[in-house]
GULUM-533128 format. One line per 5 residues: number of its first residue (from 1); their letters; for each residue z, y, x of C-alpha. Coordinates in nm, 3 decimals, padded with zeros to 5 digits. Each point is the difference from the previous one (the first is absolute). Layout:
# GULUM-533128
NUM) a) Z,Y,X; ... .
END
This chain:
# GULUM-533128
1) manwd) -01.600,01.016,03.180; 00.214,-00.056,-00.341; 00.337,-00.174,00.080; 00.320,-00.194,-00.149; 00.163,00.292,00.008 .
6) dmrlf) -00.300,00.166,-00.171; -00.049,-00.212,-00.295; 00.396,00.066,-00.045; -00.068,00.291,-00.079; -00.257,-00.024,-00.162 .
11) lavar) 00.181,-00.275,-00.195; 00.295,00.245,-00.107; -00.241,00.233,-00.147; -00.241,-00.205,-00.218; 00.326,-00.123,-00.156 .
16) aesls) 00.174,00.315,-00.083; -00.365,00.124,-00.049; 00.087,00.332,00.193; 00.163,00.137,00.281; 00.327,00.161,-00.129 .
21) gavpv) -00.005,-00.374,-00.160; -00.011,-00.182,00.344; 00.236,00.281,00.230; 00.347,-00.187,-00.042; -00.139,-00.328,00.024 .
26) lrmda) -00.118,00.050,00.312; 00.230,00.292,00.096; -00.220,00.232,00.113; -00.072,00.375,-00.073; -00.398,00.052,-00.261 .
31) stlsr) -00.153,00.179,00.262; -00.009,-00.285,00.286; -00.054,-00.274,-00.267; -00.359,00.195,-00.135; -00.071,00.103,00.387 .
36) risrl) 00.021,-00.421,00.045; -00.181,-00.070,-00.304; -00.284,00.245,00.071; -00.031,-00.162,00.334; 00.007,-00.304,-00.122 .
41) eadlg) -00.296,00.018,-00.225; -00.213,00.186,00.328; 00.060,-00.276,00.192; -00.155,-00.205,-00.280; -00.272,00.230,-00.107 .
46) aalfv) 00.124,-00.027,-00.328; 00.184,00.196,-00.336; 00.261,-00.225,-00.123; 00.170,00.186,-00.261; -00.161,00.258,-00.202 .
51) kssqg) 00.334,00.269,00.033; 00.071,00.209,-00.239; 00.281,00.229,-00.138; 00.108,-00.265,-00.230; 00.040,-00.226,00.234 .
56) yvltd) -00.248,-00.245,00.262; -00.215,-00.281,-00.106; -00.182,-00.294,00.142; -00.366,00.007,00.054; -00.143,-00.293,00.003 .
61) rgqrl) 00.026,00.009,00.369; 00.331,00.066,-00.063; 00.030,-00.301,-00.223; -00.159,-00.264,00.270; 00.247,00.111,00.228 .
66) leeaq) 00.349,-00.038,-00.223; -00.148,-00.333,-00.072; -00.094,-00.069,00.417; 00.399,00.202,00.079; 00.180,-00.210,-00.212 .
71) dveaq) -00.156,-00.355,00.069; 00.123,00.124,00.401; 00.323,00.117,-00.137; 00.041,-00.335,-00.203; -00.053,-00.192,00.298 .
76) mqraf) 00.288,00.199,00.212; 00.222,-00.013,-00.199; -00.019,-00.423,-00.028; -00.036,00.030,00.413; 00.331,00.201,00.005 .
81) npspa) 00.150,-00.178,-00.276; -00.056,-00.386,00.018; 00.092,-00.237,-00.216; 00.366,-00.136,00.002; 00.063,-00.337,00.154 .
86) sgsgl) 00.002,-00.288,-00.250; 00.311,-00.051,-00.234; 00.090,00.365,00.140; -00.107,00.160,-00.324; -00.178,00.297,-00.088 .
91) tgqir) 00.093,00.398,00.173; -00.172,00.355,00.042; -00.056,00.195,-00.294; -00.234,-00.054,-00.322; -00.060,00.196,-00.282 .
96) igapd) -00.154,-00.064,-00.318; -00.152,00.225,-00.228; 00.016,-00.053,-00.375; -00.056,00.087,-00.382; 00.358,00.079,-00.128 .
101) gcanf) 00.073,-00.233,-00.264; -00.120,-00.309,00.339; 00.225,00.216,00.231; 00.286,00.088,-00.272; 00.018,-00.364,-00.199 .
106) llpqv) -00.104,-00.266,00.274; -00.061,00.096,00.402; 00.469,00.086,00.008; 00.028,-00.376,-00.056; -00.287,-00.155,00.178 .
111) caeiq) 00.053,00.262,00.277; 00.366,-00.099,00.019; -00.101,-00.360,-00.006; -00.244,00.066,00.340; 00.240,00.184,00.144 .
116) arnpg) 00.276,-00.199,-00.011; -00.201,-00.291,00.140; -00.077,00.277,00.276; 00.306,00.230,00.142; -00.190,00.124,00.185 .
121) levqv) -00.245,00.170,-00.177; -00.058,00.288,-00.177; -00.202,00.028,-00.373; -00.037,00.345,-00.097; -00.183,00.000,-00.436 .
126) lalpr) -00.206,00.293,00.017; 00.034,00.119,-00.428; -00.314,00.246,-00.090; -00.121,00.054,-00.350; -00.399,-00.037,00.262 .
131) tvnls) -00.167,-00.224,00.178; 00.173,-00.001,00.316; -00.240,00.130,00.324; -00.041,-00.330,00.242; -00.287,00.216,00.112 .
136) rread) 00.319,00.255,00.189; 00.187,-00.321,-00.012; 00.228,00.152,-00.247; 00.123,-00.378,-00.004; -00.073,-00.323,00.245 .
141) maitv) -00.130,-00.151,-00.388; 00.018,00.087,-00.283; 00.056,-00.187,-00.407; -00.291,00.148,-00.242; -00.098,-00.057,-00.402 .
146) sptea) -00.340,-00.017,00.118; -00.220,-00.137,00.188; -00.149,00.255,00.309; -00.295,00.057,00.164; 00.023,00.143,00.238 .
151) rrltl) -00.104,-00.039,00.382; 00.230,-00.211,00.229; 00.226,-00.156,-00.246; 00.069,-00.330,-00.059; 00.081,-00.072,-00.362 .
156) ekicd) 00.237,-00.261,-00.200; 00.095,-00.101,-00.336; 00.432,-00.054,00.014; 00.009,-00.060,-00.378; -00.060,00.126,-00.390 .
161) yqlhl) 00.317,00.168,-00.227; 00.035,00.098,-00.322; 00.026,00.265,-00.238; 00.121,00.034,-00.325; 00.145,00.237,-00.186 .
166) amrrd) 00.339,00.021,-00.027; 00.269,00.287,-00.180; 00.386,-00.020,-00.031; 00.139,-00.299,-00.203; 00.249,00.209,-00.235 .
171) mpplk) -00.341,00.156,-00.161; -00.147,-00.187,-00.368; -00.261,-00.251,00.122; -00.376,00.069,-00.036; -00.217,-00.260,-00.125 .
176) tvkdl) -00.332,00.120,00.048; -00.214,00.284,00.217; -00.016,00.251,-00.277; 00.447,-00.032,00.009; -00.072,00.242,00.315 .
181) qglpv) -00.066,00.316,-00.192; 00.249,00.340,-00.007; 00.164,-00.235,00.344; 00.012,00.210,00.370; -00.138,-00.174,00.216 .
186) vgyiq) 00.051,-00.016,00.349; -00.269,-00.011,00.305; -00.202,00.114,00.280; -00.090,00.462,00.026; -00.363,-00.098,-00.044 .
191) dmifd) -00.179,00.181,00.253; 00.238,-00.127,00.236; -00.103,-00.363,-00.055; -00.150,-00.155,00.379; -00.150,-00.326,-00.073 .
196) raldy) -00.146,-00.025,-00.390; 00.227,-00.418,00.033; 00.280,00.267,-00.107; -00.155,00.196,-00.263; 00.182,-00.303,-00.212 .
201) lggia) -00.008,00.142,-00.398; -00.330,00.067,-00.068; 00.022,00.008,-00.435; 00.346,00.011,-00.008; 00.044,00.342,00.086 .
206) dggvq) -00.304,00.132,-00.233; 00.324,00.233,-00.059; 00.040,00.110,00.339; 00.261,-00.059,00.234; 00.375,00.168,-00.107 .
211) lasns) 00.176,-00.100,00.325; -00.182,-00.049,00.308; 00.103,-00.052,00.377; -00.225,-00.099,00.305; 00.298,-00.199,00.103 .
216) vsvql) 00.011,-00.404,-00.183; 00.416,00.084,00.051; 00.029,00.282,-00.182; -00.189,-00.136,-00.278; 00.150,-00.288,-00.013 .
221) qmlrq) 00.388,00.233,-00.055; -00.164,00.208,-00.225; -00.113,-00.307,-00.271; 00.426,-00.073,00.054; 00.047,00.340,-00.095 .
226) trgvg) -00.185,00.057,-00.286; -00.212,-00.182,-00.302; -00.320,00.016,00.140; -00.224,-00.290,00.110; -00.188,-00.031,00.343 .
231) vvhdf) -00.192,-00.290,00.204; 00.274,-00.162,00.225; -00.015,-00.255,00.265; 00.105,-00.322,-00.076; 00.121,-00.057,00.337 .
236) alpsa) 00.204,00.346,-00.065; 00.248,-00.078,-00.253; 00.181,-00.194,00.065; 00.165,00.275,00.154; -00.019,00.181,-00.327 .
241) pdlhr) 00.196,-00.268,-00.231; 00.038,00.275,-00.282; -00.352,-00.014,-00.008; -00.258,-00.271,-00.130; -00.333,-00.080,-00.062 .
246) vltde) -00.130,00.048,-00.319; -00.384,-00.090,-00.178; -00.102,-00.168,00.271; -00.308,-00.228,-00.162; -00.105,00.363,-00.118 .
251) vsltr) 00.042,00.128,00.329; -00.015,-00.212,00.341; -00.160,00.101,00.387; -00.053,-00.187,00.306; -00.043,00.226,00.300 .
256) afylv) 00.041,-00.104,00.338; 00.158,00.096,00.358; -00.215,00.000,00.309; 00.097,00.004,00.349; -00.224,00.191,00.278 .
261) rhtsd) -00.003,00.012,00.364; -00.194,00.136,00.253; -00.226,-00.281,00.145; 00.093,00.084,00.294; 00.402,-00.079,-00.030 .
266) rsser) -00.100,-00.350,-00.120; -00.005,-00.139,00.383; 00.322,00.129,-00.001; 00.256,-00.303,00.012; 00.318,00.246,-00.092 .
271) leafa) -00.214,00.134,-00.311; -00.151,-00.309,-00.094; 00.305,-00.181,-00.056; 00.142,00.303,-00.241; -00.250,00.037,-00.177 .
276) ralvs) 00.049,-00.400,-00.137; 00.342,00.044,-00.008; -00.065,00.299,-00.282; -00.261,-00.162,-00.150; 00.166,-00.307,-00.079 .
281) gvrae) 00.326,00.149,-00.069; -00.193,00.285,-00.223; -00.121,-00.240,-00.224; 00.256,-00.168,00.012; 00.224,00.260,-00.119 .
286) varlq) -00.231,00.110,-00.283; -00.008,-00.376,-00.143; 00.428,-00.026,00.009; -00.029,00.333,-00.219; -00.203,-00.060,-00.218 .
291) sltdv) 00.097,-00.349,-00.066; 00.345,00.230,-00.148; -00.153,00.244,-00.182; 00.075,-00.139,-00.381; -00.331,-00.063,-00.267 .
296) g) 00.173,00.410,-00.136 .
END
């Protein structure tokens, strides 16, 4: 009969997608861990993983068990980390996953304010050039640029934000989109665009992207160092006063941020309070920074 210790081992392997990845987390040797997983599968009468040299991939039964085990894990975490008494503030560790534009230009300010109001709280920001995997508990919650349809996750729209073409202020002014011809284009590495909402350039880059990065911050620095043009978040421009928006009537994009959370976490007063502070903080910071952006 499976017990919580079995589930703990199963969760570690499922999240690491390999025995070798789970070993340092569990501090258990691979052969023992392999035997324990095999015994769990025998007890349940079903294979939980498809095992190969590339790693451990969950079967359908394994995926169902993962969802059930995560619910149990969340309940245990709430039991051992009860909500703080009224007035004492949030405590413990909370990790947020976010695309690097949000992580670099919004979350430092927002999280600093939340932490200042809750000195016992540790906030971690996981900035990745890909979608954060909440099923593997890479983070407690995530900010995304597209709505998710995954099971057992809840979605909340935070706010819209705007993006425009930008370039250095000391460059000759542009009057029409045709003036872009001959200028190097700064943008994403095409085959590393992990969300279709990040494919900004469309017909603007018919001649290709000459300076590319999977990082928004690197793209911003490329624009500052060259005579190039690229699409930039309006909320990022106050951090680069040597850049300004151009051709705002011809090229203007609107995207949105969404907060994604485990449905089971909605019953946690602690995570709910943090989510409310995070959403209101991001909304306010986007509005503040966009108000500082000139018309260009």
